[in-house]
N, C-alpha and C positions, 0 to 999 in steps of 0.2 A: 563864402566863408561858412564853415560848419557851425551850426548853432549847438553849443555844448549840451550833451545829454548826461544826466547824472543818475547813476544806479546805486548810489551809496546805501548801505544796509540791506541791499537786495541780494538774494542768492541766485546762482546760475546753475540750477540742477538739470534743467531741460531746455531744449530749444524754445519751448513754449513760455519760458520765463521772461522773454523779451518780446516786444511788439515788432511789427514790420518796420516802423519808423526807427526804433532803437537798433534793430538788426542792420538796416541800411547805414545808419550812423556809424556803427562799429566797423563795418566794412570800409566805409569812406575814410574813417580815422586811421584804420590800419594801413590803407594805401598811402595816406599822407605821411605816416610814420615811416613806412617802407621807403618812400621816395625822399625822406628827410626834408619834407616841406614844413613840418611842424615838429616841435619838441615838447615833451611833457616830463616833469620831474616831481617825484614824491620822495624826498629824503627821509630816511629813518623809518620807512614802512617795511614791514616784514610779512612775507608769504610763507605759511607753513605747508609742507608737502607731505601728505600721508598716502603712501603707495603700497597697497596690498598686492598689486600686480606689477610684474616687471615692466620696464619702460625705457625707451631711448629718446624718441622724439618728444613725447609729452613732458618728461622730466627736464630735459635740457632746454627745450623751448620755453618752459615756464621760468626756469632759472635765469636764462639770458634775457627774457622779456622783463622780468622784475628788475634785473640789474640795469637794463637800459633806461628805466624810469627812476633810477637812483635808489632803489630798494634792495633788500637782501632776502634770501630764502633760507629756511631751515628744513632739512630733509629728515623726516621722521621714519626711519626704517623699522617696521614691526619686529624684526629680529633683534634689534638693538635698543628697543624702547619698551616701556611697560604695556604698550598696545599689544605686543606679541604674547604677553602672558595672560591676556583676557581682561584687562581693565575695562569696565563698562564704557560704552561710547559716551554716555551722558557725562561721565566724569572727565574723560579726555577732552571732550568738546568745550566744556566750561573752563577748564584750565588753559587750554590753548587759546581761547578767546581773550584771555587776559595778557597773553604774550604776543600774539600775532594780530595783524590787521586784516588778513584774509587767510582762508584755508582751502587748498585744492586737494581733492581726494580721488584716488584711483582705486576702485575696489570691485568686488563681484556683485553683491546684492544692492540693487538700487534702494532698498529699504534701509540699508545701513547708512547710505548717503543722506537720506531724509532724516534719519535719527541724529546724525551730526548737526544737520541744519536746525533741527528742533531745539537743540540745547546750546548751539553756538550763538554768541551775540555779535559775531562778525560774519561777513559774507562767506558762504561756502560755494565752491566751484566744482562742478562735475568734470573731473579729469579722465573719466571713463567709468561706466558701470556696465553690467550685462544688458541693461535696457537702452542706454543712450551714450553717445559720444559727441556732445554738442560743440565742444571746442574744435574738434576735427571738422565738423560741418561748416563752422565759420571759415576755416582755412580753405575748404573745398569751394565755397561760394565766392570767396575773394579771388581764387584762381580762375573761376569761371567768369567773374566780372571783368577781370583783367583781359580775358580773351575775347569776350562777346559783348561786353558793355550792358546790353539790354537783356535782363533776365527773362522777360516774357516771350522772347523769341528763341529760348533755349529748350531743348529736349534732353533730359538727363536720363540715361539708362544705367541702372546698377545691376550687375550680373553676379549672382552668387547667393550666399545665405542671407535671409532676412534678419540680420543681426542688429547690434546696437548702432553701427554705422548707417545701415539702411534706414533704421528708425529715425535718426536725426536728419538724414538727407530728406526724408519724406516730410518731416515737420518744417524744416527750413524752406524746402521747396514750396510748401503750401503758403508760408508767410510771404514768399517772394513771387508767387504766381508762376513758378517753373513747372513745366510738365515733367513729372517723374514716372519712370517705368521701372518696375522691379521684375527682373527676370530670374526666377528661382525654381528649383524643382518643387513638385507638390509635397507638402508637409514641412516646408522650410520658409513659410510666409513671415513677413514682418509682424510685430506685435499687433493684435486686433484693436486695442485701444488707440494705438498710434494711427492706424488706418482710419478708424472712425473719426478721430479728432481732426486729422488732416482733411478728410472729406468735408467736414463742417466748416473748416477755414476756407477751403477752395471754393465751396458752393458750386462746383462743377466737377462731376464725377469723371469727366473725360481727361482731367489733368493728372489723375493718379491711376496708373494701370498696373495690375499684377498679371504677368505673362509667364508661361512656363516653357516658352520656346525662345531662346536667346537670339536666334536668327531673325525672328519676327520683331523682337523687342528693340533691336539696334537699327532697324530701317528708319532713316530720317533723323537719327539721333545726332546731337552735336557733342555730347559728352558721354564717353563710356567709362564706367567706374567699376572696380572690383575690390575685393578684400579676401583675406584668407578664408578658406571654407570651414576650418575648425578654429574657433577662438580659444583663448587661454581658458583652461578648465575643461575643455572638451577633448582632451588627449585620447581618452578611451573610445571616443566616437570617430576618431580620425580616419581609420581604415574604411569604415562603413560609409562615411560622408564622402570620401574620395570616389567611391563607386556611385553614390547618388548624384554627384555633381559632374559626372562624365559628360562632356559636351558643353560645359559652361565655362570653358577657358577662353579668355580674350586672346585671340590670335589674329594674324594678318587677314584672314578670311572675314572674321567678324568686323574688324575695323573697316574693311573695304565696303561693307554693307551700310555703314553710317554715312553721314555727309562728308563731302570732300575735305572740309576744314575741321573735322571732328578731332577732339583732344581726348587723351586717355589719362585717367587718374587711378591712383591706388594709395591707400592710407599708410602702407608699409607697416611692418616688414612683409616682403613678398616671398612666396615660394615660386621662384622662377621656373617656368615651364609646367606649372600646375594650374593655378587660377589665371595666370597671365604668362605669356611666353617672354623669354629673354629678348627676343627680337622686337616685340612691341614696346617693352620697357625702354629700350634704347632707340626707338624710332623717332622720327620727326613729329609724330602725333603726341608723344609723351610729354606731359607736364607734371610728372610725378615728383620730381625733385624741386620744382618751383612750388608745388603744393606743400611739400614738406617744410620748405623755408617759411611759407606763409603761416604756419602754426605759430611761429614766434611773433609775427607782426600782429595777427588778430588777437593773440593773448596779451600783447602789450596794450592794445587798444581796450580790450575787455577789462584788464586790471586797472587801467586809468579811469574807466567809467565807474567801476565798483569802488574806487577810492575817492571819487569826486564828492 
């Protein structure tokens, strides 16, 4: 039986906001919720959603997750609220704290998320910033756990830009003792602070590798993971980045160089036949749509802990 862990009045801005024990608990609780082994209900609780960036999976998974624990959501669209006209974050945060029990924010600058957290009296959740995507990483590692059970026997290779997804994979990987390899072109490394912090957690430099050749990076890997090469807000760099990332596509050749039981992940949306081929997405190795479903389950578990 799981020993309940309470995160009440805590923020979840980064993968580093929870301990290894708390991370494992959230994953285990998510699995129990997914398998309908347990049920959690928080009636009359409200989750506020502030999304400065467009979203499909994050928005819907949070709405469904909150509904499944008996709560409701309020979607605050900047174009139809006073947020869009430039109301100071400290004013918005304090007012929403009196209405909502939690606030999930999807925005560009991580500093804006931290400003919300500074003024909010209720837990603030990072639904994605340019620095991290910690809720995505929860779903990723739940998917890996379902497949391989023992994290310490897993080698995870992320192929692509050292972006927010890569940053959160590195930090979660460090907490769980997973060997993480980042295969990226020179000049597109993950955040230096993230690398430094992860190495401190690992206490073993061999468990985090930055490699510039994807064919080397996938040798012996159990998990191959990619994301779009140009994130939201990088539209002007798209053409140049496409050139820089030539050769970093996950295709059947790269998959064949990994272990025989390797799985393939992508946080979606995907540009098929760019960072990953259509054939790989639809292959027996793909766990991409299971991974997407797991967003709902891990967020249900996270919301439950933050409300406890």
